[in-house]
DRENGULO-144013 format. One record per residue: residue in one letter; z, y, x of N, C-alpha, C, O in turn. Coordinates in Angstrom, 2 decimals. Layout:
# residues N
ATOM resn    n_zz    n_yy    n_xx   ca_zz   ca_yy   ca_xx    c_zz    c_yy    c_xx    o_zz    o_yy    o_xx
ATOM    A       Z       Y       X       Z       Y       X       Z       Y       X       Z       Y       X
...
# end
This chain:
# residues 214
ATOM resn    n_zz    n_yy    n_xx   ca_zz   ca_yy   ca_xx    c_zz    c_yy    c_xx    o_zz    o_yy    o_xx
ATOM    C   -5.19   32.90   33.43   -5.18   31.90   32.35   -3.80   30.77   31.67   -3.73   29.55   31.51
ATOM    Q   -3.11   31.61   31.49   -1.89   31.11   30.53   -1.82   30.79   28.92   -2.06   31.43   27.90
ATOM    H   -1.33   29.29   29.26   -1.19   29.33   27.73    0.19   29.23   27.42    1.14   29.18   28.20
ATOM    Q    0.14   29.21   25.76    1.84   28.92   25.77    1.82   27.44   24.96    0.87   26.98   24.32
ATOM    P    3.16   26.81   25.16    2.94   25.77   24.04    3.47   25.99   22.90    4.12   26.90   22.40
ATOM    L    2.94   24.64   22.47    2.92   24.53   20.85    3.01   23.53   20.63    2.22   22.65   20.95
ATOM    D    4.12   23.40   19.97    4.92   22.22   19.25    4.11   21.29   19.06    3.71   20.30   19.68
ATOM    S    3.80   22.11   17.44    2.87   21.62   16.40    2.08   20.76   16.89    1.95   19.65   16.38
ATOM    A    1.43   21.15   17.98    0.91   19.72   19.18    0.16   18.80   18.89   -0.92   18.27   18.62
ATOM    C    2.09   18.87   19.24    2.98   17.59   19.57    3.10   16.33   18.31    3.13   15.14   18.62
ATOM    D    3.17   16.81   16.88    3.57   16.16   15.60    2.49   14.46   16.06    1.38   14.17   16.52
ATOM    D    3.76   13.78   15.56    3.73   12.34   15.61    4.19   11.52   14.24    4.36   10.31   14.13
ATOM    R    4.34   12.50   13.29    4.51   12.26   12.04    5.85   11.10   11.90    5.55   10.29   11.03
ATOM    N    6.76   10.90   12.31    7.14   10.71   12.59    8.70   11.31   12.64    9.34   11.65   13.63
ATOM    D    9.23   11.31   10.69   10.19   11.88   10.66   11.52   12.24   11.26   12.20   13.24   11.02
ATOM    C   11.82   11.00   12.29   13.27   10.83   12.45   12.79   11.33   14.53   13.27   11.10   15.64
ATOM    T   11.81   11.97   14.06   11.98   12.63   16.40   12.62   14.10   15.87   13.26   14.35   14.85
ATOM    D   12.28   14.79   16.74   12.39   16.33   17.17   11.14   16.35   18.19   11.33   15.80   19.27
ATOM    D    9.99   16.86   17.97    8.65   17.02   18.85    8.50   18.48   19.59    8.50   19.55   18.98
ATOM    L    8.40   18.36   20.73    8.20   19.80   21.59    7.38   19.60   22.27    7.00   18.49   22.62
ATOM    C    6.91   20.71   22.60    5.84   20.39   23.65    6.12   21.51   25.23    5.81   22.68   25.46
ATOM    N    7.02   20.21   26.26    6.41   21.29   27.17    5.25   21.23   28.35    4.33   20.41   28.30
ATOM    A    5.40   22.27   29.50    4.22   22.98   29.37    3.96   22.39   30.30    2.85   22.60   30.77
ATOM    T    5.18   21.01   31.25    5.29   20.80   32.43    4.06   19.13   32.78    3.05   18.78   33.38
ATOM    T    5.40   18.49   31.63    5.44   17.32   31.49    4.10   16.76   30.20    3.36   15.78   30.15
ATOM    G    4.32   18.03   29.26    3.58   17.75   28.12    4.73   17.49   26.76    5.66   18.20   26.38
ATOM    C    4.15   15.93   26.14    4.71   16.10   24.67    6.67   15.37   24.94    7.28   14.74   25.81
ATOM    V    6.91   15.88   23.86    8.58   14.89   24.97    8.31   14.80   22.84    7.53   15.34   22.06
ATOM    H    9.47   13.82   22.71    9.38   13.60   21.42   11.41   12.86   21.30   11.66   11.70   21.65
ATOM    A   12.36   13.69   20.85   13.50   12.80   21.35   13.61   12.31   19.62   12.98   12.59   18.60
ATOM    N   14.73   11.49   19.94   15.24   10.93   18.81   16.04   11.20   18.22   17.06   11.53   18.82
ATOM    L   16.06   11.23   17.07   16.97   11.71   15.50   17.76   10.69   15.41   17.47    9.63   15.97
ATOM    S   18.73   10.83   14.80   19.94   10.03   13.73   20.34   10.86   12.71   20.01   12.03   12.84
ATOM    G   20.93   10.58   11.79   21.58   11.63   10.74   21.06   12.12    9.55   21.70   12.25    8.50
ATOM    G   19.44   12.50    9.81   18.19   12.96    8.45   17.93   11.87    7.76   17.90   10.65    7.96
ATOM    A   17.74   12.69    6.81   16.71   11.66    5.89   15.26   11.59    5.94   14.71   12.64    6.28
ATOM    C   14.36   10.41    5.64   13.13    9.99    6.06   12.50    9.28    5.61   13.06    8.34    5.04
ATOM    E   11.23    9.31    5.63    9.97    8.68    4.62    9.32    6.84    5.97    8.73    7.37    6.91
ATOM    D    9.31    6.11    6.08    8.78    5.19    6.47    7.43    5.10    5.71    7.22    5.70    4.66
ATOM    T    6.57    4.33    6.30    5.46    3.68    5.76    5.23    2.61    4.81    4.14    2.21    4.40
ATOM    N    6.52    2.15    4.48    6.35    1.30    3.01    6.44    2.07    1.72    7.41    2.78    1.43
ATOM    F    5.40    1.92    0.97    5.46    2.58   -0.05    6.63    1.48   -1.77    6.51    1.60   -2.99
ATOM    C    7.39    0.74   -1.09    8.17   -0.03   -1.70    9.52    0.23   -1.34   10.33   -0.50   -1.89
ATOM    T    9.96    1.05   -0.58   11.48    1.66    0.14   11.33    2.81   -0.58   10.24    3.21   -0.99
ATOM    P   12.89    3.61   -0.84   12.83    4.72   -0.84   13.14    5.45    0.16   12.94    4.96    1.27
ATOM    A   13.58    6.49    0.08   13.96    7.12    1.16   15.41    6.96    2.09   16.58    7.08    1.73
ATOM    G   14.92    6.69    3.24   15.45    6.30    4.81   16.92    7.29    4.90   17.59    7.90    4.06
ATOM    T   17.00    7.13    6.16   17.94    7.67    6.93   17.20    7.24    8.48   16.59    6.21    8.76
ATOM    C   17.54    8.57    9.43   17.31    8.19   10.50   18.67    7.55   11.40   19.89    7.72   11.37
ATOM    D   17.48    6.54   12.40   19.06    6.23   13.17   18.49    5.93   14.53   18.10    4.83   14.92
ATOM    R   18.51    7.35   15.37   17.90    6.79   17.12   16.31    6.88   17.21   15.55    6.50   18.11
ATOM    G   16.01    7.60   15.83   14.82    7.94   16.05   13.76    6.88   15.54   12.54    6.90   15.67
ATOM    D   14.85    5.66   14.71   14.07    4.80   13.50   14.48    5.12   12.14   15.66    5.25   11.81
ATOM    C   13.40    5.26   11.28   14.08    5.48   10.01   14.37    3.60    9.39   13.76    2.53    9.52
ATOM    V   15.65    4.08    8.71   16.06    3.07    7.72   16.66    3.15    7.06   17.72    3.74    6.88
ATOM    T   15.33    1.87    5.95   15.58    2.04    4.90   16.00    0.89    4.07   15.88   -0.18    4.67
ATOM    A   16.35    0.82    3.13   16.63   -0.98    2.23   15.06   -1.74    2.07   13.96   -1.57    1.54
ATOM    G   15.72   -2.59    2.84   14.73   -3.37    2.57   13.60   -3.83    1.14   14.04   -3.98    0.00
ATOM    S   12.16   -3.99    1.51   11.57   -5.17    0.12   10.36   -5.83    0.88    9.54   -5.53    1.74
ATOM    A   10.72   -6.93    0.04    9.99   -7.96    0.43    8.87   -8.02    0.63    8.11   -7.41   -0.14
ATOM    P    8.33   -8.79    1.77    7.31   -8.42    1.99    6.20   -9.57    1.48    6.51  -10.71    1.13
ATOM    A    4.35   -8.82    1.54    3.79  -10.12    0.81    2.34  -10.06    1.89    1.61   -9.10    2.10
ATOM    T    2.29  -11.35    2.42    0.79  -11.51    2.90   -0.37  -11.38    2.28   -0.93  -12.10    1.45
ATOM    V   -0.72  -10.23    2.84   -2.23  -10.17    1.84   -3.60  -11.32    3.09   -3.80  -11.44    4.30
ATOM    T   -4.02  -11.75    2.13   -5.01  -13.32    2.96   -6.30  -12.44    2.79   -7.05  -13.23    2.21
ATOM    S   -6.84  -11.56    2.90   -7.96  -10.92    3.39   -8.27   -9.67    1.70   -8.00   -9.81    0.51
ATOM    L   -8.74   -8.88    2.27   -9.04   -7.72    1.60  -10.43   -6.92    1.96  -10.06   -5.90    2.55
ATOM    E  -11.65   -6.93    1.87  -13.09   -6.48    1.87  -13.46   -4.98    0.58  -13.16   -4.80   -0.60
ATOM    A  -14.13   -4.27    1.46  -14.50   -3.45    0.32  -16.04   -2.86    0.70  -16.85   -3.27    1.53
ATOM    K  -16.10   -2.07    0.03  -17.64   -1.89   -0.10  -17.63   -0.24   -0.11  -16.52    0.29   -0.19
ATOM    L  -18.56    0.44   -0.04  -18.15    1.99   -0.24  -20.09    2.64    0.81  -20.71    2.83    1.86
ATOM    K  -20.05    2.67   -0.67  -21.37    2.93   -0.58  -21.92    4.75   -1.36  -21.49    5.45   -2.28
ATOM    P  -22.72    4.84   -0.63  -23.14    6.40   -0.95  -23.36    6.39   -2.36  -23.66    5.49   -3.15
ATOM    G  -23.14    7.64   -2.47  -23.15    8.39   -4.61  -22.03    7.78   -5.11  -21.39    6.74   -4.94
ATOM    D  -22.00    8.77   -5.79  -20.53    8.36   -6.75  -20.58    6.94   -7.91  -21.57    6.57   -8.54
ATOM    G  -19.13    6.30   -7.94  -19.08    5.18   -8.69  -19.60    4.05   -8.16  -19.98    3.13   -8.89
ATOM    N  -19.68    3.98   -6.78  -20.57    3.23   -6.37  -19.62    2.18   -4.73  -20.09    1.64   -3.73
ATOM    D  -17.94    2.39   -5.36  -17.31    2.01   -4.26  -16.17    0.60   -4.68  -15.30    0.93   -5.50
ATOM    S  -16.13   -0.45   -4.34  -15.73   -1.42   -4.72  -14.86   -1.82   -4.02  -14.75   -0.91   -3.19
ATOM    F  -13.72   -3.02   -3.64  -12.70   -3.84   -3.22  -12.63   -5.56   -4.06  -12.90   -5.95   -5.20
ATOM    T  -12.26   -6.03   -3.19  -11.52   -7.19   -3.71  -10.68   -7.56   -2.79  -10.96   -7.18   -1.65
ATOM    A   -9.16   -8.54   -3.00   -8.71   -8.51   -2.49   -6.91   -9.51   -2.82   -5.97   -9.37   -3.60
ATOM    L   -7.39  -10.69   -1.44   -6.81  -11.39   -2.01   -4.79  -11.46   -1.62   -4.38  -11.20   -0.49
ATOM    I   -3.98  -11.77   -2.57   -2.85  -11.52   -1.91   -2.03  -12.69   -2.34   -2.15  -13.25   -3.43
ATOM    E   -1.20  -13.02   -1.40    0.08  -13.94   -1.24    1.32  -13.70   -1.35    1.69  -13.66   -0.18
ATOM    L    2.22  -13.51   -2.01    3.45  -12.93   -2.06    4.59  -13.35   -2.35    4.31  -14.10   -3.28
ATOM    P    5.68  -13.41   -2.24    7.46  -14.26   -2.03    6.92  -13.92   -3.54    6.04  -13.19   -3.98
ATOM    L    8.19  -15.09   -4.33    8.75  -14.77   -6.09   10.22  -14.34   -5.84   11.04  -15.12   -5.34
ATOM    P   10.59  -12.74   -6.31   10.78  -11.73   -5.76   12.58  -12.28   -6.87   12.36  -13.18   -7.69
ATOM    D   13.45  -11.98   -6.84   14.59  -11.82   -7.44   15.05  -10.87   -8.45   15.82  -10.02   -7.99
ATOM    P   14.73  -10.74  -10.05   14.82  -11.52  -10.56   13.00  -12.05  -10.62   12.40  -11.55   -9.67
ATOM    A   12.38  -12.65  -11.24   10.56  -12.93  -11.15   10.38  -11.93  -12.24   10.97  -11.68  -13.29
ATOM    F    9.01  -11.29  -11.38    8.37  -10.43  -12.45    7.58  -11.23  -13.17    7.23  -12.40  -13.00
ATOM    D    7.21  -10.06  -14.41    6.63  -10.38  -15.10    5.21   -8.98  -16.07    5.56   -8.17  -16.93
ATOM    P    4.51   -9.05  -15.83    3.80   -8.29  -15.81    3.13   -7.92  -16.76    2.14   -7.20  -16.64
ATOM    T    3.83   -8.63  -18.48    3.14   -8.18  -19.37    4.64   -7.27  -19.88    4.55   -6.57  -20.89
ATOM    V    5.87   -7.33  -19.19    6.75   -5.64  -19.50    6.80   -5.29  -18.59    7.54   -4.31  -18.66
ATOM    T    6.40   -5.44  -17.37    6.69   -4.04  -16.40    5.36   -3.33  -16.38    5.35   -2.10  -16.45
ATOM    G    4.40   -3.93  -16.29    2.66   -3.31  -15.88    3.08   -3.72  -14.51    4.16   -4.19  -14.16
ATOM    M    1.86   -3.41  -13.68    2.25   -3.33  -11.98    0.71   -1.87  -11.42   -0.40   -1.59  -11.86
ATOM    R    1.66   -1.33  -10.20    0.88   -0.72   -9.78    0.20   -1.14   -8.18    1.15   -1.14   -7.40
ATOM    V   -0.80   -1.40   -7.62   -1.45   -0.95   -6.84   -1.47   -0.21   -5.94   -2.22    0.74   -6.18
ATOM    A   -1.01   -0.15   -4.99   -1.24    0.79   -3.73   -1.94    0.79   -2.20   -1.99    0.00   -1.26
ATOM    I   -2.22    1.54   -2.38   -3.25    0.83   -0.88   -2.72    3.00    0.00   -2.80    4.17   -0.35
ATOM    A   -2.16    2.05    1.39   -2.14    3.32    2.71   -2.27    3.79    3.72   -1.41    3.13    4.30
ATOM    D   -2.69    4.47    4.52   -3.60    4.59    5.44   -1.99    4.03    6.77   -0.83    3.63    6.67
ATOM    E   -2.93    4.34    7.80   -1.43    3.43    8.59   -0.33    4.64    9.04    0.74    4.38    9.59
ATOM    L   -0.62    5.48    8.84    0.65    6.69    9.02    1.87    6.48    7.53    2.85    7.22    7.51
ATOM    G    1.62    5.15    6.06    2.15    5.64    5.01    1.34    6.66    3.64    1.69    6.56    2.47
ATOM    D    0.54    7.34    3.99   -0.03    7.61    3.55   -0.63    7.12    2.30   -1.25    6.11    2.64
ATOM    T   -0.81    7.34    0.74   -1.24    6.72   -0.55   -2.89    7.64   -0.34   -3.25    8.81   -0.22
ATOM    V   -3.36    6.63   -0.38   -4.65    6.94   -0.49   -5.85    6.38   -1.49   -7.04    6.67   -1.53
ATOM    Y   -5.26    5.69   -2.07   -5.25    4.90   -3.00   -3.94    3.91   -4.55   -3.09    3.05   -4.35
ATOM    L   -4.38    4.58   -5.92   -3.38    4.04   -6.70   -4.03    3.86   -7.37   -5.06    4.45   -7.69
ATOM    A   -3.13    2.28   -8.03   -4.15    2.26   -9.76   -2.75    1.67  -10.76   -2.12    0.73  -10.28
ATOM    E   -2.50    2.00  -11.57   -1.94    1.54  -12.82   -2.16    0.41  -13.93   -2.31    0.89  -15.05
ATOM    L   -2.20   -0.68  -13.88   -2.39   -1.85  -14.79   -1.10   -1.99  -15.91   -0.04   -2.60  -15.84
ATOM    Q   -1.54   -1.36  -16.69   -0.53   -1.54  -18.05   -0.06   -2.08  -19.11   -0.75   -3.10  -19.10
ATOM    L    0.31   -2.14  -19.64    0.99   -3.41  -20.67   -0.06   -4.18  -21.05   -0.15   -5.41  -21.06
ATOM    L   -1.08   -3.11  -21.44   -1.70   -3.60  -22.76   -3.24   -4.29  -22.63   -3.97   -4.73  -23.51
ATOM    G   -3.46   -4.18  -20.98   -4.24   -5.23  -20.30   -4.33   -6.91  -20.35   -5.17   -7.80  -20.41
ATOM    W   -2.71   -6.70  -20.27   -2.93   -8.41  -19.46   -2.24   -8.90  -20.90   -1.94   -8.41  -21.99
ATOM    K   -2.16  -10.62  -19.98   -2.12  -11.44  -20.55   -1.15  -12.92  -20.50   -1.31  -13.15  -19.30
ATOM    A   -0.54  -13.71  -20.82    0.17  -14.85  -19.94    0.08  -15.45  -20.67    0.21  -15.34  -21.89
ATOM    S   -0.38  -16.92  -19.40   -1.17  -17.92  -20.81    0.66  -19.17  -21.08    1.80  -18.89  -20.72
ATOM    A    0.28  -20.15  -21.63    1.02  -20.62  -22.54    2.65  -20.99  -21.31    3.85  -20.88  -21.59
ATOM    N    2.21  -21.28  -20.43    2.90  -21.49  -19.89    4.17  -20.56  -18.69    5.24  -20.89  -18.18
ATOM    G    3.06  -18.96  -18.63    4.51  -18.21  -18.16    4.05  -18.53  -16.82    4.69  -17.84  -16.02
ATOM    K    3.03  -19.44  -16.11    2.98  -19.14  -15.22    2.31  -18.99  -14.37    2.39  -19.45  -13.23
ATOM    S    1.04  -17.84  -15.12   -0.43  -17.20  -15.04   -0.58  -16.56  -15.49   -0.34  -16.71  -16.69
ATOM    F   -1.04  -15.41  -15.09   -1.10  -14.30  -15.86   -2.42  -13.67  -15.87   -3.25  -14.27  -15.19
ATOM    R   -2.86  -12.48  -16.54   -3.89  -12.13  -16.10   -4.49  -10.64  -16.90   -4.17  -10.18  -18.00
ATOM    F   -5.33  -10.18  -16.02   -5.66   -8.34  -16.65   -6.80   -8.20  -16.93   -7.47   -8.83  -16.10
ATOM    V   -7.38   -7.74  -17.61   -8.79   -6.99  -17.77   -8.16   -5.86  -18.49   -7.19   -5.86  -19.26
ATOM    D   -9.25   -4.48  -17.90   -9.21   -3.73  -17.54  -10.49   -2.63  -18.85  -11.72   -2.63  -18.76
ATOM    S   -9.92   -2.11  -19.55  -10.48   -1.70  -21.52  -10.82    0.01  -21.47  -10.68    0.66  -22.51
ATOM    Q  -11.27    0.70  -20.15  -11.21    2.31  -19.95  -12.09    2.05  -18.91  -13.20    2.51  -19.14
ATOM    G  -12.02    1.64  -18.15  -13.43    2.03  -17.14  -12.66    2.52  -16.16  -11.43    2.50  -16.20
ATOM    P  -13.58    3.16  -14.87  -13.15    3.35  -13.67  -12.31    4.88  -13.69  -11.52    5.28  -12.84
ATOM    S  -12.61    5.40  -14.60  -12.05    6.61  -15.24  -10.46    6.52  -15.73   -9.72    7.47  -15.98
ATOM    G  -10.26    5.53  -15.77   -9.05    5.38  -16.77   -7.42    4.98  -15.48   -7.64    4.68  -14.31
ATOM    P   -5.89    5.07  -16.08   -5.28    4.40  -15.46   -5.61    3.40  -14.13   -5.51    3.77  -12.96
ATOM    A   -6.02    2.06  -14.59   -6.46    1.51  -13.65   -7.61    1.83  -12.34   -7.81    0.93  -11.53
ATOM    A   -8.31    3.08  -12.20   -8.88    3.26  -11.19   -9.61    2.51  -10.60   -9.59    2.44   -9.37
ATOM    G  -10.78    1.43  -11.73  -11.67    0.93  -10.82  -11.19   -0.76  -11.55  -12.04   -1.39  -12.17
ATOM    I  -10.09   -1.21  -11.41   -9.31   -3.06  -10.81   -9.91   -2.66  -12.38   -9.62   -1.90  -13.30
ATOM    S  -10.80   -3.57  -12.08  -11.94   -4.26  -13.39  -10.93   -5.43  -14.09  -10.64   -5.72  -15.25
ATOM    S  -10.52   -6.00  -12.61   -9.32   -7.60  -13.31   -8.82   -8.03  -11.79   -9.21   -7.88  -10.63
ATOM    V   -7.21   -8.94  -12.79   -6.54   -9.34  -11.34   -5.67  -10.81  -12.59   -5.23  -10.86  -13.74
ATOM    G   -5.88  -11.91  -11.20   -5.25  -12.92  -11.45   -3.98  -13.16  -10.49   -3.80  -12.67   -9.37
ATOM    L   -3.24  -13.91  -11.12   -1.94  -13.69  -10.76   -1.48  -14.66  -11.17   -0.97  -14.70  -12.29
ATOM    R   -1.53  -15.94  -10.18   -0.90  -17.74  -10.82    0.90  -17.72   -9.45    1.15  -17.57   -8.25
ATOM    I    1.71  -18.01  -10.93    3.08  -18.36   -9.71    2.81  -20.14   -9.80    2.49  -20.98  -10.65
ATOM    N    3.21  -20.08   -8.20    3.53  -21.24   -7.65    5.11  -21.97   -7.50    5.60  -22.36   -6.44
ATOM    S    5.52  -22.02   -8.38    6.79  -22.22   -8.43    7.44  -23.23   -7.49    8.53  -22.82   -7.10
ATOM    V    7.06  -24.59   -6.93    7.47  -25.27   -5.86    7.69  -24.22   -4.49    8.74  -24.12   -3.86
ATOM    A    6.71  -23.67   -4.29    6.52  -22.98   -2.99    6.93  -21.48   -3.14    6.58  -20.66   -2.29
ATOM    A    7.72  -21.11   -4.30    8.15  -19.94   -4.40    7.30  -18.88   -3.50    7.43  -18.30   -2.42
ATOM    T    6.34  -18.95   -4.58    5.13  -17.73   -3.91    3.86  -17.53   -5.30    3.42  -18.50   -5.93
ATOM    A    3.46  -16.11   -5.55    2.30  -15.91   -6.16    1.08  -15.49   -5.67    1.03  -14.42   -5.08
ATOM    R   -0.07  -16.27   -5.83   -1.17  -15.03   -5.78   -1.71  -14.91   -6.74   -1.51  -15.40   -7.85
ATOM    A   -2.96  -13.74   -6.08   -2.70  -12.64   -6.80   -4.66  -12.26   -6.32   -5.15  -11.93   -5.24
ATOM    K   -5.24  -12.48   -7.56   -6.85  -12.00   -7.02   -7.33  -10.38   -7.94   -7.19  -10.13   -9.13
ATOM    I   -7.81   -9.68   -7.05   -7.65   -7.98   -7.28   -9.15   -7.81   -6.96   -9.77   -8.18   -5.96
ATOM    K   -9.82   -6.83   -8.59  -11.12   -7.07   -8.00  -11.44   -5.28   -8.78  -11.13   -5.05   -9.95
ATOM    M  -11.96   -4.39   -8.01  -12.18   -2.97   -8.37  -13.64   -2.66   -8.38  -14.27   -3.46   -7.69
ATOM    R  -14.38   -1.75   -8.95  -15.18   -2.08   -8.79  -15.60   -0.47   -9.50  -15.17   -0.21  -10.62
ATOM    G  -16.24    0.31   -8.92  -17.27    1.52   -9.99  -16.28    2.91   -9.51  -16.70    4.03   -9.80
ATOM    A  -14.86    2.76   -8.71  -14.20    4.14   -8.37  -14.49    4.20   -6.86  -14.91    3.29   -6.15
ATOM    E  -14.11    5.73   -6.47  -14.53    6.04   -5.05  -13.35    6.16   -4.14  -12.28    6.74   -4.32
ATOM    I  -13.65    5.69   -3.43  -12.52    5.53   -2.50  -12.54    5.88   -1.06  -12.11    5.20   -0.13
ATOM    P  -13.07    6.98   -1.03  -13.75    7.16    0.47  -12.04    7.25    1.84  -11.90    7.24    3.06
ATOM    Q  -11.47    7.30    1.09  -10.23    7.77    2.37   -9.89    6.07    3.19   -9.23    5.69    4.17
ATOM    V  -10.71    5.44    2.20  -10.09    3.33    2.36  -11.50    3.21    3.99  -11.66    2.34    4.85
ATOM    A  -12.17    4.40    3.74  -13.06    4.47    4.81  -12.88    3.88    6.71  -12.40    4.46    7.68
ATOM    E  -13.14    3.31    6.65  -12.49    2.82    8.89  -10.96    3.30    8.81  -10.50    4.41    9.09
ATOM    Q  -10.60    2.69    8.58   -8.98    2.68    8.60   -8.46    1.70   10.01   -8.43    0.52    9.67
ATOM    A   -8.20    1.82   10.92   -7.67    1.14   11.83   -6.45   -0.32   11.39   -6.38   -1.42   11.92
ATOM    Q   -5.81    0.14   10.47   -5.04   -0.66    9.53   -4.42    0.04    8.36   -4.23    1.25    8.44
ATOM    I   -4.04   -0.73    7.09   -3.69   -0.70    6.09   -2.51   -0.85    5.60   -1.61   -0.99    6.43
ATOM    N   -2.14   -0.86    4.14   -0.79   -1.12    3.88   -1.11   -1.67    2.32   -1.23   -0.72    1.55
ATOM    V   -1.17   -2.17    2.08   -1.04   -2.75    0.34   -0.14   -3.17   -0.27    0.53   -4.03    0.31
ATOM    S    0.34   -2.70   -1.93    1.67   -2.81   -2.02    1.54   -3.15   -3.48    1.05   -2.33   -4.24
ATOM    L    1.95   -4.32   -3.91    1.99   -4.69   -5.63    3.31   -3.82   -5.93    4.23   -3.70   -5.12
ATOM    Q    3.28   -3.22   -7.22    5.07   -2.48   -7.52    4.67   -3.43   -8.75    3.49   -3.77   -8.89
ATOM    F    6.10   -4.03  -10.01    6.70   -4.05  -10.63    7.42   -3.32  -11.61    8.61   -3.64  -11.71
ATOM    G    7.07   -2.55  -12.26    7.94   -1.72  -12.61    7.25   -0.15  -12.38    6.12    0.18  -12.03
ATOM    D    8.59    0.76  -12.79    8.00    2.24  -12.72    9.26    2.58  -11.51    9.45    3.78  -11.30
ATOM    D    9.93    1.83  -10.90   10.76    2.29  -10.19   10.62    0.67   -8.93   10.77   -0.48   -9.33
ATOM    P   10.29    1.08   -7.37    9.95    0.41   -6.36   11.44   -0.35   -6.27   11.72   -1.55   -6.18
ATOM    A   12.57    1.30   -6.37   13.62    0.62   -6.08   14.63   -0.25   -7.14   15.73   -0.69   -6.81
ATOM    A   14.13   -0.36   -8.24   14.77   -1.71   -9.36   13.79   -2.67   -9.76   14.05   -3.73  -10.32
ATOM    G   12.57   -2.21   -9.42   12.48   -3.82  -10.06   11.20   -4.90   -8.56   11.42   -5.41   -7.46
ATOM    A   10.41   -4.81   -9.14   10.12   -6.00   -8.25    8.87   -5.44   -7.52    7.81   -5.32   -8.14
ATOM    C    9.03   -4.99   -5.70    8.29   -4.11   -4.94    7.84   -5.28   -3.74    8.77   -5.96   -3.32
ATOM    L    6.54   -5.53   -3.22    6.17   -5.72   -1.79    5.05   -5.35   -1.52    4.12   -5.08   -2.27
ATOM    T    5.14   -5.31    0.03    4.32   -3.98    0.42    3.74   -5.63    1.84    4.51   -6.58    1.98
ATOM    A    2.80   -5.59    2.39    2.13   -5.95    2.86    1.40   -4.87    4.45    0.27   -4.46    4.73
ATOM    L    2.51   -4.79    5.02    2.49   -3.39    6.28    1.34   -3.54    7.38    0.79   -4.64    7.34
ATOM    R    0.98   -2.85    8.12   -0.57   -2.15    9.20   -0.65   -4.06    9.15    0.16   -4.91    9.53
ATOM    I   -2.11   -4.16    8.48   -2.85   -4.69    8.18   -4.10   -4.28    8.67   -4.66   -3.28    8.23
ATOM    P   -4.80   -5.29    9.95   -5.83   -4.79   11.27   -6.90   -4.35   10.18   -6.46   -4.53    9.04
ATOM    C   -8.37   -3.75   10.24   -9.08   -3.40    9.68  -10.53   -3.47   10.53  -10.47   -3.47   11.76
ATOM    Q  -12.05   -3.54    9.77  -12.77   -3.66   10.81  -14.37   -3.67   10.21  -15.11   -4.62    9.94
ATOM    S  -14.60   -1.97   10.12  -15.77   -1.02    9.72  -16.53   -1.67   10.22  -16.53   -1.79   11.44
ATOM    R  -17.56   -2.40    9.34  -18.61   -2.30   10.12  -20.07   -1.65    8.96  -20.35   -2.13    7.86
ATOM    G  -20.65   -0.69    9.52  -21.56   -0.06    8.53  -20.77   -0.01    7.28  -19.67   -0.53    7.50
ATOM    A  -20.90    0.50    5.76  -20.34    0.40    4.81  -19.59   -0.37    4.16  -19.35   -0.28    2.96
ATOM    V  -18.94   -1.65    5.35  -18.03   -2.64    4.84  -16.82   -2.28    5.15  -16.83   -1.23    5.80
ATOM    L  -15.71   -2.73    4.96  -14.27   -3.00    5.59  -13.85   -4.28    5.41  -14.19   -5.06    4.52
ATOM    R  -13.12   -4.44    6.28  -12.76   -5.94    6.35  -11.61   -6.04    6.92  -11.50   -5.84    8.13
ATOM    C  -10.31   -6.46    5.94   -8.79   -5.44    6.38   -8.68   -7.75    6.48   -9.32   -8.39    5.65
ATOM    R   -7.76   -8.52    7.64   -6.99   -9.59    7.51   -5.18  -10.07    7.84   -5.34  -11.15    8.41
ATOM    S   -4.64   -9.99    7.82   -3.26  -10.05    7.76   -3.30  -11.74    8.92   -2.25  -12.30    9.23
# end
């Protein structure tokens, strides 16, 4: 009984490797250079392969303090709460002008949740140091179940902290992820506006609860 090597069985989801199945040694991943590629960061534009690595324009890193998702049976029963600390970008962001997107991606970089927090839901404090978002359209609207966001700027530490609450939307793809990426994008173009990503946050799943901490 003889089997023909199947290259597609060796796909490592890396744009910068040529994946081959060798009948004797198994999978072989040859490093590539020069071609276009996508990394796992929602905030970075397409990059270029360099000896097996995808090189892109860098984005400022965010630090996720915690993310807890509860995924219950039935429609509209999922929820999550996230606490995210991020460095102040240059220029400083203002969601009352740019709006904000929240994206969650799996460990391969595929987006499994995307919410758009439009301008009308945002209000700024009198001193411009804190912002508040309250959704008025419900889980079926563009905010995708995010009911509220609190965003507070610490000028001394040059950081901002965001507390995000989502409830009532379905996020089954988030369940049982070994690690996730969380991105906050201010404006329509990640390359032009402020966009920050916390990469490869380890997660643990216990029953209907997924907890991720960096």
